[in-house]
N, C-alpha and C positions, 0 to 999 in steps of 0.2 A: 678027641684035636678038636683044634676051632681053626679060624679061618687063617693065620701064618702056615700053617700045616700045609691047609686045602695047597695055598697060594706056592708054597716051596715045590707041594708034587707036583704041581702045574709047570712050572719052571723045569722041574726037572725032565719034564712030558717034552716040555717044546724047541722047537728045531728051526727055529724063526732066527730075524734079529734084531726084531724089537716085540717088547710083549704091553699089551692092554691088559688090566685090571678094571672091571667095575663092577659093582654091589649085584647083587643076586635078587633086590628088588628095586632095580633101578629099566629104566625105559629108555633109552636113545633117539636121541634128534636123529634124521634124515641124515646121513653123509658125515657120521660122526669118525668110522673107518678110517678112510681119505683124506679127513680134515687134519686131523691123530696124523696118520703115514708122512703128509706135505710138509709139519712144521718139522720132526724129526730129520726129515734127508734133505727138507734146506738148511736145518742148522746148523748139517755136517758136523755135527760135534756128538763124541761120546758119551755126553756127561752131562748132558740136559734132560729133564720129562718135563714130558707135558701136559698139565693140571686142568682136566677140565673144571666147566662152569656147573653147579648142580642147582637145580632147585628143587625146595622140597614140596612135597607134597601138601599142602596146609590142609587139608582133612583128616590128617593121617598123624600129623605131629602138632606138637601144643606149641600156641602161638608165642606165650613167654619161651618158651627154648628156642624157636628160632627167631623172635627179638632180640633175643639175648647174643645166640649165635652170631647176626648179622651185623651187630651194632661193635662185641666186641671182638671179632674175630674178620670177616672178611668185607665191612661196609669202607671203602675207602681205597681196595685195591684196585690197583689199576692192570690193565689188561697186557701181557708181555711184561709187565712186571713179576723179577726176579723176590721165589718166597723163601721165609724161614720154613728151617724143619715142620715147625710147628701145624702151620696149613696144609702141607702133605694127608691126603686122603687118600683110598684106595676104590673109590666108587666111580673115578671117572680117571685115572692116568693110564699113559703111554711111556714108556723109558725104553732104552738096547736092554737086551738082554745079558750081555757082558757087565754092563754097568751095576744092573742088580746082582749078578752073581759076585762080584769085584768084593759090594757092600754089606753078603754074607746073608742074602735074603730077607727070609722074614723073622723072629722072635719067635717061636711056637711057645713059649713059655704062656704069652698074654693070649688067654682064651678068644675072648670075644671083644676087644676092645685094647687103641696101647699099642698093637702091633704095627698101625702104620707109620703111625707118629714117632715111636719104635727107631722104624726103618729110616724113616724121613731122615732119623740124628745120623745112624750109618752111614747113608747116603749123602750128607751132606760131608763128612769128615772123611769122607771119599773123593771130593770133592767134584759129586753131582749136585744139578742146578737146579731145582723147581722153577718154572715158567708156569705164570697164569694164563687160561685160556676160557674167553669167555666167547669162543664162538664152535667152542663143542659143547653143547650143551645134553646133559641128562636130568630127567626125573625122577626125583630120589622119592620115592615111596614108606620110607623111617615109618616102620615097626613092621614089615611085615613079612620078617622073617625071624629063626632064633625059638628061645623060648616061651613063654608066656609072659607077662611083659615083666609084675612083678619078678618073675628068676631072670629076667634080662635083665633087670636094672641093678640087682645082687650081682649077677656077674659082670656085666660095666663097672658097678663100681670096683669090686676086688682086681679087675685089673685095670684100674687107674690108678688105686692106690699100692700093687706094686709097682707099677709105673715111675711113681712118684719116689718111691722106696730106691727104686735104683738109681735115675737119677734127680732126683728133690729132696732129701733124705727127712732135710727137714719140716718138709711138708705133707708128710706121707702121714706120723700121727694125726696132727689134725683131721685127714683128711679118714683115715681109720676112723675115731670116735665118733664122728658126723654119721658111718656107715653106723656104729652099734648106737647109733642113739635112734636112727632112722630118719 
């Protein structure tokens, strides 16, 4: 079982109105719970997700990866901006339990990667909106969980290729070819 199965199991046991997901290698900032709760209560909408900001622990993540991720994915985004599903991640997000359930929860076929973006896609199709929050900060310790590094890279690559096969079939085979050649 991967993170999707674990999140779905937690969802089945949860009895609150809101759900907060944090990664297993996350250090939350003081006031994180209160800030997410204020946003969700103030929005008055059952169709909004509070996506907090994550800072990477530069001692644990490669600088080229971090620079690529910031330059191609997150730089230029404004706090309060509604985001496309591709920006959805589960290391720091709070959302209504009913909305999560109505979107079908997390796809458990993605073992270590892409289950969050796949959920973001389903959530968007079900009318949920992801709002970026720079005031809800976590430190992401990247790389401190899971199997040894090479095995995690293999598992992430296979999961990402599965995501591409499902949603972007024309891009899946080049990705699989890159995985084969290493």
